[in-house]
Kinemage of the C-alpha trace (Angstrom):
@kinemage 1
@onewidth
@group {chain A} dominant
@subgroup {mainchain}
@vectorlist {calphas} color= white
{ca met a 1} P 126.244 -78.955 66.786
{ca lys a 2} L 129.228 -81.286 67.134
{ca arg a 3} L 128.776 -82.575 63.587
{ca leu a 4} L 128.503 -79.052 62.195
{ca phe a 5} L 131.676 -78.011 64.028
{ca his a 6} L 133.530 -81.037 62.664
{ca arg a 7} L 132.247 -80.503 59.133
{ca trp a 8} L 132.688 -76.707 58.939
{ca val a 9} L 135.758 -76.142 61.110
{ca leu a 10} L 137.810 -79.234 61.922
{ca ser a 11} L 137.707 -80.685 58.406
{ca arg a 12} L 139.645 -77.698 57.004
{ca arg a 13} L 142.985 -76.876 58.616
{ca trp a 14} L 142.960 -73.220 57.566
{ca val a 15} L 139.485 -72.708 59.083
{ca thr a 16} L 140.618 -74.565 62.208
{ca phe a 17} L 143.574 -72.189 62.475
{ca leu a 18} L 141.343 -69.107 62.033
{ca val a 19} L 138.841 -70.360 64.614
{ca leu a 20} L 141.723 -71.146 66.980
{ca gly a 21} L 142.900 -67.530 66.740
{ca leu a 22} L 139.390 -66.146 67.182
{ca ala a 23} L 138.772 -68.383 70.199
{ca phe a 24} L 142.082 -67.259 71.683
{ca leu a 25} L 141.099 -63.595 71.323
{ca ile a 26} L 137.623 -64.163 72.782
{ca phe a 27} L 139.069 -66.156 75.673
{ca gly a 28} L 141.587 -63.420 76.397
{ca ala a 29} L 139.011 -60.639 76.209
{ca cys a 30} L 136.557 -62.496 78.440
{ca thr a 31} L 139.048 -63.406 81.117
{ca leu a 32} L 141.164 -60.249 81.232
{ca asn a 33} L 140.927 -59.049 84.836
{ca leu a 34} L 137.730 -61.073 85.263
{ca gly a 35} L 138.729 -62.343 88.701
{ca met a 36} L 139.621 -58.892 89.971
{ca leu a 37} L 136.386 -57.389 88.620
{ca phe a 38} L 134.336 -60.183 90.147
{ca leu a 39} L 135.946 -59.708 93.575
{ca ala a 40} L 135.560 -55.918 93.416
{ca asn a 41} L 131.911 -56.294 92.472
{ca ala a 42} L 131.260 -58.778 95.275
{ca arg a 43} L 132.987 -56.483 97.764
{ca phe a 44} L 130.932 -53.502 96.544
{ca leu a 45} L 127.720 -55.521 96.937
{ca ser a 46} L 128.653 -56.692 100.431
{ca glu a 47} L 129.698 -53.225 101.609
{ca gln a 48} L 126.939 -51.147 100.033
{ca gly a 49} L 124.084 -53.654 100.017
{ca trp a 50} L 120.832 -52.465 98.463
{ca gln a 51} L 122.390 -49.226 97.203
{ca ala a 52} L 124.876 -51.274 95.162
{ca val a 53} L 121.992 -53.298 93.704
{ca met a 54} L 120.210 -50.070 92.772
{ca asp a 55} L 123.430 -48.805 91.136
{ca gly a 56} L 123.540 -51.896 88.890
{ca ala a 57} L 126.091 -54.039 90.704
{ca leu a 58} L 123.850 -57.118 90.587
{ca leu a 59} L 123.409 -56.764 86.828
{ca gln a 60} L 127.161 -56.329 86.476
{ca leu a 61} L 127.716 -59.498 88.512
{ca val a 62} L 125.474 -61.425 86.103
{ca glu a 63} L 127.329 -59.918 83.144
{ca leu a 64} L 130.650 -60.985 84.667
{ca ala a 65} L 129.347 -64.528 85.107
{ca val a 66} L 128.147 -64.628 81.484
{ca ser a 67} L 131.526 -63.317 80.358
{ca gly a 68} L 133.213 -66.067 82.356
{ca tyr a 69} L 131.102 -68.771 80.712
{ca leu a 70} L 131.720 -67.266 77.265
{ca gly a 71} L 135.439 -67.327 78.008
{ca met a 72} L 135.180 -70.952 79.118
{ca ala a 73} L 133.358 -71.895 75.899
{ca ala a 74} L 136.012 -70.100 73.847
{ca tyr a 75} L 138.691 -72.021 75.759
{ca val a 76} L 137.046 -75.350 74.885
{ca val a 77} L 136.933 -74.363 71.202
{ca leu a 78} L 140.556 -73.182 71.402
{ca lys a 79} L 141.709 -76.491 72.922
{ca thr a 80} L 139.728 -78.513 70.371
{ca cys a 81} L 141.282 -76.642 67.458
{ca glu a 82} L 144.714 -76.845 69.070
{ca his a 83} L 144.346 -80.610 69.475
{ca arg a 84} L 143.301 -80.998 65.834
{ca leu a 85} L 146.229 -78.968 64.513
{ca ser a 86} L 148.750 -80.547 66.920
{ca his a 87} L 147.606 -84.008 65.897
{ca trp a 88} L 148.000 -83.096 62.235
{ca leu a 89} L 151.497 -81.655 62.789
{ca gly a 90} L 152.559 -84.593 64.956
{ca asp a 91} L 151.543 -87.074 62.277
{ca gly a 92} L 153.667 -85.265 59.715
{ca gly a 93} L 150.620 -84.004 57.852
{ca his a 94} L 149.140 -87.437 57.081
{ca glu a 95} L 145.393 -87.632 57.370
{ca glu a 96} L 143.503 -90.603 58.735
{ca his a 97} L 140.110 -90.758 57.070
{ca gly a 98} L 138.152 -93.933 57.221
{ca ala a 99} L 135.156 -92.611 55.310
């Protein structure tokens, strides 16, 4: 997967820039109010118990956790693309390719 990401994304600056923007949007969408929703869900589960589980609060808690991990993955992609583009800009646009 790492090789595919390098070959398809990081080897082309314009694709890196597009993926950076997409990762930024996914990260933002996944983390927007995530902490507040997670706390509200946990409070609902603790206060209402089994009734909250029957109303879908446990499923929602799992969905919030998945959303958090998706946001974290998007953040890693965002930082990787940012590093690649920052390195390119910092070097004045000169590429270092050994192969």
